[in-house]
Z-matrix of the N, CA and C atoms (Angstrom, degrees):
N
C 1 1.448
C 2 1.523 1 108.97
N 3 1.289 2 115.86 1 142.10
C 4 1.457 3 122.09 2 178.02
C 5 1.532 4 108.90 3 -74.78
N 6 1.322 5 117.43 4 115.36
C 7 1.465 6 121.72 5 -177.83
C 8 1.525 7 112.73 6 -73.77
N 9 1.318 8 117.27 7 -6.11
C 10 1.467 9 121.43 8 175.71
C 11 1.526 10 111.42 9 -97.25
N 12 1.324 11 117.34 10 -8.34
C 13 1.470 12 122.90 11 179.25
C 14 1.527 13 107.93 12 -153.59
N 15 1.321 14 115.73 13 71.21
C 16 1.465 15 120.81 14 -175.25
C 17 1.527 16 111.07 15 -70.96
N 18 1.312 17 115.55 16 148.46
C 19 1.464 18 120.70 17 -177.82
C 20 1.534 19 112.72 18 -88.83
N 21 1.315 20 117.42 19 8.58
C 22 1.461 21 120.85 20 177.89
C 23 1.523 22 110.56 21 -76.00
N 24 1.327 23 114.91 22 154.19
C 25 1.463 24 119.50 23 177.23
C 26 1.530 25 109.83 24 -72.69
N 27 1.315 26 116.34 25 162.15
C 28 1.462 27 122.55 26 177.62
C 29 1.532 28 109.97 27 -62.63
N 30 1.339 29 115.92 28 150.61
C 31 1.473 30 122.47 29 174.69
C 32 1.529 31 112.64 30 53.96
N 33 1.304 32 117.06 31 44.86
C 34 1.468 33 122.26 32 -173.80
C 35 1.537 34 113.31 33 -93.50
N 36 1.338 35 117.74 34 -36.50
C 37 1.465 36 120.91 35 -168.26
C 38 1.528 37 113.02 36 -118.74
N 39 1.337 38 114.58 37 145.26
C 40 1.466 39 121.17 38 171.02
C 41 1.521 40 110.40 39 -81.58
N 42 1.339 41 116.03 40 -29.49
C 43 1.464 42 121.77 41 -175.48
C 44 1.526 43 110.28 42 -141.14
N 45 1.320 44 114.94 43 135.13
C 46 1.465 45 122.23 44 170.39
C 47 1.522 46 105.67 45 -122.33
N 48 1.342 47 117.35 46 128.84
C 49 1.467 48 121.35 47 -178.30
C 50 1.521 49 109.68 48 -130.45
N 51 1.319 50 114.61 49 141.28
C 52 1.456 51 119.66 50 174.03
C 53 1.516 52 110.58 51 -150.06
N 54 1.312 53 115.17 52 150.38
C 55 1.467 54 120.79 53 177.74
C 56 1.522 55 108.10 54 -130.01
N 57 1.325 56 115.30 55 118.21
C 58 1.457 57 120.07 56 177.87
C 59 1.514 58 113.03 57 66.51
N 60 1.315 59 116.99 58 35.06
C 61 1.460 60 121.36 59 -176.26
C 62 1.522 61 112.27 60 -111.13
N 63 1.332 62 116.06 61 -54.80
C 64 1.468 63 118.27 62 -167.08
C 65 1.524 64 113.25 63 -69.74
N 66 1.327 65 118.28 64 -17.27
C 67 1.465 66 118.24 65 177.33
C 68 1.531 67 111.53 66 -73.89
N 69 1.334 68 116.80 67 0.16
C 70 1.467 69 122.41 68 173.89
C 71 1.529 70 111.68 69 -104.23
N 72 1.330 71 117.50 70 -0.44
C 73 1.460 72 121.51 71 -171.01
C 74 1.519 73 112.57 72 -114.44
N 75 1.317 74 115.35 73 164.66
C 76 1.460 75 122.06 74 167.81
C 77 1.531 76 105.15 75 -74.12
N 78 1.318 77 117.22 76 109.94
C 79 1.462 78 120.76 77 -171.27
C 80 1.518 79 112.72 78 -65.12
N 81 1.306 80 117.90 79 -35.41
C 82 1.457 81 121.02 80 178.69
C 83 1.531 82 109.73 81 -59.73
N 84 1.305 83 116.94 82 -48.79
C 85 1.469 84 121.54 83 179.25
C 86 1.528 85 111.12 84 -67.49
N 87 1.321 86 116.22 85 -41.14
C 88 1.467 87 120.98 86 -179.45
C 89 1.527 88 110.97 87 -62.28
N 90 1.333 89 117.39 88 -52.59
C 91 1.462 90 120.71 89 -178.34
C 92 1.528 91 110.96 90 -61.16
N 93 1.315 92 116.58 91 -40.35
C 94 1.459 93 121.02 92 178.93
C 95 1.528 94 110.80 93 -59.14
N 96 1.319 95 116.69 94 -42.89
C 97 1.458 96 119.75 95 -177.65
C 98 1.525 97 112.22 96 -77.80
N 99 1.316 98 117.49 97 -34.76
C 100 1.470 99 119.78 98 177.83
C 101 1.524 100 109.91 99 -63.47
N 102 1.320 101 117.56 100 -46.19
C 103 1.469 102 119.64 101 -179.63
C 104 1.534 103 110.21 102 -65.63
N 105 1.305 104 117.77 103 -29.56
C 106 1.467 105 121.96 104 178.03
C 107 1.529 106 111.19 105 -65.53
N 108 1.334 107 117.73 106 -43.00
C 109 1.472 108 120.38 107 -176.19
C 110 1.528 109 113.46 108 -84.24
N 111 1.335 110 117.26 109 -12.98
C 112 1.464 111 119.91 110 177.44
C 113 1.527 112 110.78 111 -77.14
N 114 1.330 113 115.19 112 141.49
C 115 1.457 114 120.28 113 171.49
C 116 1.528 115 108.41 114 -69.50
N 117 1.338 116 117.77 115 161.00
C 118 1.464 117 119.07 116 173.78
C 119 1.531 118 109.68 117 -53.68
N 120 1.291 119 116.70 118 135.71
C 121 1.471 120 124.48 119 -176.56
C 122 1.526 121 113.11 120 68.02
N 123 1.327 122 117.82 121 11.59
C 124 1.457 123 121.16 122 176.10
C 125 1.523 124 110.97 123 -69.05
N 126 1.328 125 115.41 124 164.97
C 127 1.462 126 121.74 125 -176.33
C 128 1.525 127 109.86 126 -126.46
N 129 1.316 128 115.23 127 137.69
C 130 1.465 129 121.43 128 170.63
C 131 1.519 130 107.27 129 -115.23
N 132 1.308 131 116.60 130 138.38
C 133 1.459 132 121.48 131 -179.18
C 134 1.523 133 108.69 132 -132.66
N 135 1.325 134 115.34 133 127.72
C 136 1.462 135 120.84 134 -178.63
C 137 1.522 136 109.50 135 -134.01
N 138 1.330 137 116.04 136 132.56
C 139 1.466 138 123.26 137 176.51
C 140 1.521 139 106.45 138 -107.37
N 141 1.342 140 116.43 139 112.03
C 142 1.459 141 121.10 140 -168.09
C 143 1.531 142 112.27 141 -136.73
N 144 1.335 143 117.23 142 151.07
C 145 1.464 144 120.36 143 176.26
C 146 1.527 145 111.22 144 -72.12
N 147 1.328 146 114.14 145 148.52
C 148 1.466 147 121.46 146 177.21
C 149 1.528 148 109.69 147 -98.68
N 150 1.325 149 115.94 148 158.57
C 151 1.458 150 120.19 149 -174.43
C 152 1.514 151 116.52 150 -120.25
N 153 1.342 152 119.00 151 20.44
C 154 1.467 153 120.56 152 -177.59
C 155 1.529 154 114.48 153 -99.91
N 156 1.310 155 118.26 154 -15.70
C 157 1.462 156 121.06 155 -173.75
C 158 1.532 157 110.17 156 -79.21
N 159 1.347 158 117.64 157 116.63
C 160 1.465 159 119.88 158 -177.28
C 161 1.531 160 113.87 159 -62.18
N 162 1.324 161 118.07 160 -33.77
C 163 1.469 162 119.99 161 178.66
C 164 1.528 163 111.20 162 -69.23
N 165 1.317 164 116.44 163 -43.55
C 166 1.466 165 119.39 164 177.35
C 167 1.525 166 111.02 165 -65.86
N 168 1.322 167 116.37 166 -37.42
C 169 1.469 168 119.36 167 178.20
C 170 1.523 169 111.32 168 -66.39
N 171 1.333 170 117.21 169 -35.71
C 172 1.469 171 120.25 170 175.64
C 173 1.529 172 109.73 171 -64.25
N 174 1.326 173 116.87 172 -41.94
C 175 1.468 174 120.86 173 176.25
C 176 1.528 175 110.45 174 -60.47
N 177 1.312 176 116.66 175 -43.23
C 178 1.472 177 120.22 176 179.39
C 179 1.528 178 111.00 177 -61.23
N 180 1.322 179 115.94 178 -40.87
C 181 1.480 180 119.14 179 179.27
C 182 1.527 181 111.32 180 -66.00
N 183 1.319 182 116.84 181 -31.58
C 184 1.470 183 120.83 182 -178.25
C 185 1.530 184 113.10 183 -84.38
N 186 1.323 185 116.41 184 -6.20
C 187 1.470 186 119.74 185 -178.70
C 188 1.532 187 110.87 186 -127.02
N 189 1.316 188 117.23 187 56.46
C 190 1.476 189 119.16 188 -176.65
C 191 1.526 190 113.67 189 -65.81
N 192 1.320 191 117.64 190 -23.61
C 193 1.462 192 119.57 191 -177.77
C 194 1.532 193 113.11 192 -71.51
N 195 1.335 194 116.74 193 -17.06
C 196 1.465 195 118.82 194 176.97
C 197 1.530 196 111.09 195 -105.85
N 198 1.304 197 116.58 196 18.29
C 199 1.473 198 123.43 197 178.18
C 200 1.526 199 109.13 198 -113.52
N 201 1.320 200 115.55 199 165.71
C 202 1.460 201 120.52 200 173.78
C 203 1.522 202 108.96 201 -121.71
N 204 1.313 203 116.32 202 157.57
C 205 1.466 204 121.46 203 -176.43
C 206 1.526 205 112.19 204 -62.87
N 207 1.328 206 117.39 205 -29.66
C 208 1.468 207 120.38 206 -176.54
C 209 1.529 208 113.55 207 -89.58
N 210 1.314 209 117.12 208 3.57
C 211 1.460 210 121.98 209 -174.28
C 212 1.526 211 111.05 210 -75.18
N 213 1.318 212 116.50 211 130.89
C 214 1.466 213 121.65 212 174.30
C 215 1.528 214 108.63 213 -148.46
N 216 1.356 215 116.54 214 94.88
C 217 1.462 216 119.24 215 177.94
C 218 1.531 217 110.45 216 -51.10
N 219 1.309 218 115.92 217 146.94
C 220 1.457 219 121.15 218 -172.16
C 221 1.524 220 112.76 219 -68.21
N 222 1.315 221 113.61 220 148.79
C 223 1.460 222 123.09 221 176.90
C 224 1.526 223 108.64 222 -119.12
N 225 1.314 224 116.19 223 161.59
C 226 1.460 225 121.04 224 178.17
C 227 1.528 226 110.28 225 -54.82
N 228 1.314 227 117.49 226 -37.03
C 229 1.469 228 120.97 227 179.72
C 230 1.530 229 111.90 228 -61.82
N 231 1.319 230 117.64 229 -26.57
C 232 1.467 231 120.50 230 177.29
C 233 1.529 232 111.30 231 -67.42
N 234 1.320 233 117.53 232 -28.87
C 235 1.461 234 120.52 233 178.02
C 236 1.527 235 110.19 234 -71.01
N 237 1.331 236 116.64 235 -34.03
C 238 1.468 237 120.22 236 174.88
C 239 1.527 238 110.02 237 -63.30
N 240 1.323 239 116.68 238 -39.10
C 241 1.463 240 120.57 239 176.56
C 242 1.535 241 110.00 240 -62.83
N 243 1.311 242 117.62 241 -42.62
C 244 1.470 243 121.12 242 178.65
C 245 1.523 244 110.98 243 -59.25
N 246 1.322 245 117.02 244 -35.80
C 247 1.470 246 120.96 245 -179.35
C 248 1.527 247 112.27 246 -66.13
N 249 1.322 248 117.72 247 -19.27
C 250 1.472 249 120.75 248 175.67
C 251 1.528 250 111.09 249 -71.51
N 252 1.327 251 117.17 250 -24.28
C 253 1.461 252 121.53 251 -175.20
C 254 1.522 253 114.37 252 -106.78
N 255 1.316 254 117.39 253 -27.10
C 256 1.460 255 121.16 254 -172.31
C 257 1.520 256 110.55 255 -117.44
N 258 1.342 257 116.04 256 145.27
C 259 1.469 258 120.66 257 -177.87
C 260 1.522 259 112.08 258 -71.97
N 261 1.332 260 116.21 259 -26.07
C 262 1.457 261 120.12 260 179.14
C 263 1.523 262 109.07 261 -143.97
N 264 1.321 263 115.73 262 130.50
C 265 1.468 264 121.84 263 178.60
C 266 1.521 265 107.61 264 -124.26
N 267 1.321 266 116.23 265 116.50
C 268 1.462 267 121.53 266 176.74
C 269 1.521 268 107.66 267 -114.00
N 270 1.325 269 115.96 268 134.67
C 271 1.463 270 120.57 269 179.62
C 272 1.525 271 108.63 270 -125.17
N 273 1.323 272 116.13 271 125.36
C 274 1.461 273 122.61 272 174.33
C 275 1.519 274 107.28 273 -115.31
N 276 1.327 275 116.13 274 140.28
C 277 1.462 276 121.67 275 -172.27
C 278 1.521 277 111.16 276 -111.81
N 279 1.338 278 115.79 277 144.20
C 280 1.463 279 121.77 278 -177.35
C 281 1.526 280 110.49 279 -141.19
N 282 1.318 281 115.78 280 146.35
C 283 1.455 282 120.98 281 168.84
C 284 1.510 283 115.01 282 80.17
N 285 1.299 284 117.04 283 80.05
C 286 1.462 285 121.16 284 171.32
C 287 1.530 286 107.17 285 -120.03
N 288 1.306 287 117.16 286 -73.95
C 289 1.471 288 120.46 287 178.70
C 290 1.527 289 111.73 288 -73.78
N 291 1.317 290 117.01 289 -31.47
C 292 1.469 291 120.62 290 -178.51
C 293 1.526 292 112.41 291 -67.88
N 294 1.322 293 117.45 292 -18.87
C 295 1.469 294 121.43 293 180.00
C 296 1.524 295 110.99 294 -61.18
N 297 1.321 296 117.43 295 -32.45
C 298 1.461 297 121.71 296 -178.47
C 299 1.517 298 113.87 297 -58.77
N 300 1.319 299 117.21 298 -21.82
C 301 1.466 300 120.05 299 -179.12
C 302 1.526 301 111.91 300 -63.66
N 303 1.310 302 117.47 301 -25.43
C 304 1.470 303 120.90 302 179.90
C 305 1.525 304 111.73 303 -66.47
N 306 1.319 305 116.54 304 -21.49
C 307 1.464 306 121.43 305 -178.51
C 308 1.524 307 112.86 306 -93.73
N 309 1.315 308 116.85 307 -4.02
C 310 1.460 309 121.48 308 -174.54
C 311 1.528 310 111.47 309 -92.85
N 312 1.339 311 115.76 310 155.60
C 313 1.467 312 119.00 311 172.96
C 314 1.529 313 109.81 312 -60.62
N 315 1.304 314 116.16 313 148.37
C 316 1.470 315 121.53 314 -176.92
C 317 1.532 316 111.82 315 -53.16
N 318 1.329 317 117.44 316 -33.36
C 319 1.468 318 121.26 317 -176.09
C 320 1.529 319 112.79 318 -62.70
N 321 1.323 320 118.32 319 -26.20
C 322 1.467 321 120.20 320 -179.51
C 323 1.527 322 113.07 321 -121.36
N 324 1.319 323 117.94 322 -3.15
C 325 1.471 324 119.73 323 -174.27
C 326 1.527 325 112.72 324 -62.46
N 327 1.329 326 117.83 325 -37.06
C 328 1.466 327 119.75 326 -179.50
C 329 1.525 328 110.88 327 -65.82
N 330 1.330 329 117.10 328 -40.76
C 331 1.464 330 121.10 329 177.80
C 332 1.523 331 110.57 330 -65.52
N 333 1.323 332 116.69 331 -45.51
C 334 1.468 333 120.74 332 178.92
C 335 1.525 334 109.78 333 -61.14
N 336 1.335 335 117.44 334 -41.13
C 337 1.463 336 121.25 335 178.97
C 338 1.529 337 110.74 336 -62.93
N 339 1.330 338 117.22 337 -45.53
C 340 1.463 339 121.39 338 -178.47
C 341 1.523 340 110.96 339 -62.38
N 342 1.323 341 116.70 340 -45.58
C 343 1.469 342 120.77 341 178.34
C 344 1.528 343 109.74 342 -65.60
N 345 1.326 344 116.75 343 -45.36
C 346 1.464 345 120.94 344 179.59
C 347 1.512 346 112.46 345 -60.26
N 348 1.318 347 116.52 346 -39.44
C 349 1.465 348 120.84 347 179.27
C 350 1.529 349 110.52 348 -65.83
N 351 1.328 350 117.26 349 -38.75
C 352 1.465 351 121.21 350 177.08
C 353 1.528 352 110.52 351 -64.31
N 354 1.325 353 116.44 352 -42.80
C 355 1.470 354 120.50 353 177.07
C 356 1.530 355 109.57 354 -64.19
N 357 1.339 356 116.96 355 -42.92
C 358 1.469 357 121.20 356 177.92
C 359 1.523 358 111.80 357 -55.24
N 360 1.338 359 116.84 358 -40.60
C 361 1.465 360 120.10 359 -176.50
C 362 1.525 361 111.93 360 -62.19
N 363 1.322 362 117.45 361 -22.59
C 364 1.463 363 121.58 362 176.65
C 365 1.528 364 110.53 363 -95.51
N 366 1.315 365 116.41 364 -52.38
C 367 1.469 366 121.64 365 -173.82
C 368 1.527 367 111.81 366 -63.19
N 369 1.330 368 117.12 367 -37.88
C 370 1.464 369 119.64 368 -176.67
C 371 1.525 370 113.68 369 -77.95
N 372 1.339 371 116.60 370 6.86
C 373 1.464 372 119.82 371 170.30
C 374 1.525 373 110.46 372 -87.82
N 375 1.325 374 116.88 373 -13.14
C 376 1.465 375 121.22 374 -179.19
C 377 1.529 376 109.32 375 -81.01
N 378 1.333 377 117.37 376 121.87
C 379 1.469 378 120.48 377 -174.45
C 380 1.528 379 114.33 378 -54.66
N 381 1.328 380 117.87 379 -39.22
C 382 1.464 381 120.15 380 -176.33
C 383 1.529 382 113.10 381 -77.27
N 384 1.324 383 117.83 382 -8.71
C 385 1.464 384 122.30 383 -179.22
C 386 1.532 385 111.64 384 -100.07
N 387 1.314 386 117.49 385 -28.96
C 388 1.468 387 122.16 386 -172.65
C 389 1.521 388 113.34 387 -50.17
N 390 1.306 389 117.05 388 -43.54
C 391 1.469 390 120.83 389 -175.37
C 392 1.530 391 113.09 390 -59.95
N 393 1.321 392 117.97 391 -18.73
C 394 1.465 393 121.26 392 -177.78
C 395 1.534 394 113.14 393 -88.71
N 396 1.328 395 116.68 394 0.97
C 397 1.468 396 120.70 395 177.54
C 398 1.523 397 110.18 396 -62.92
N 399 1.317 398 115.64 397 158.55
C 400 1.460 399 120.79 398 178.18
C 401 1.527 400 110.58 399 -76.69
N 402 1.339 401 116.75 400 -41.83
C 403 1.460 402 121.24 401 -176.45
C 404 1.518 403 111.82 402 -128.89
N 405 1.327 404 114.39 403 154.29
C 406 1.458 405 121.86 404 172.97
C 407 1.524 406 108.52 405 -129.80
N 408 1.318 407 115.34 406 141.61
C 409 1.457 408 121.88 407 171.85
C 410 1.518 409 106.76 408 -104.27
N 411 1.315 410 115.97 409 114.37
C 412 1.457 411 121.36 410 178.19
C 413 1.520 412 108.62 411 -95.72
N 414 1.319 413 116.26 412 127.60
C 415 1.458 414 121.98 413 173.38
C 416 1.517 415 106.00 414 -116.77
N 417 1.321 416 115.63 415 113.80
C 418 1.462 417 122.83 416 -171.51
C 419 1.523 418 109.18 417 -116.58
N 420 1.324 419 116.49 418 123.82
C 421 1.469 420 120.46 419 179.83
C 422 1.515 421 109.93 420 -105.91
N 423 1.344 422 114.63 421 132.87
C 424 1.469 423 120.31 422 -179.37
C 425 1.520 424 110.62 423 -67.37
């Protein structure tokens, strides 16, 4: 089914959830259709990659074979677009320091991840740092 033009009737769902989906879509069309199928006070939740981190963007450029042509990690400006469609937009950020664990040998990666996640819980509260997270959880209320 086309997620930018769903065949569901209006006001059908209490919850719409997606993971790693909307960064492949035309967000204007996607948000318009998601809000259409949500019941009043319904919630949409999306877990999506962010596109502001220069190190992650360098990795993306070096790994084109695992990318798609329509891929566009989310930007802060995309949240402003979401606010045009939804009454409330909440964004939670994940994965800044903890991302480094993926580069570590298996013997220490769990420790690096645990420490990185603890650092993330503090650092990602800083407004000027949030945009550099790897992922964002968008909670959108109709």
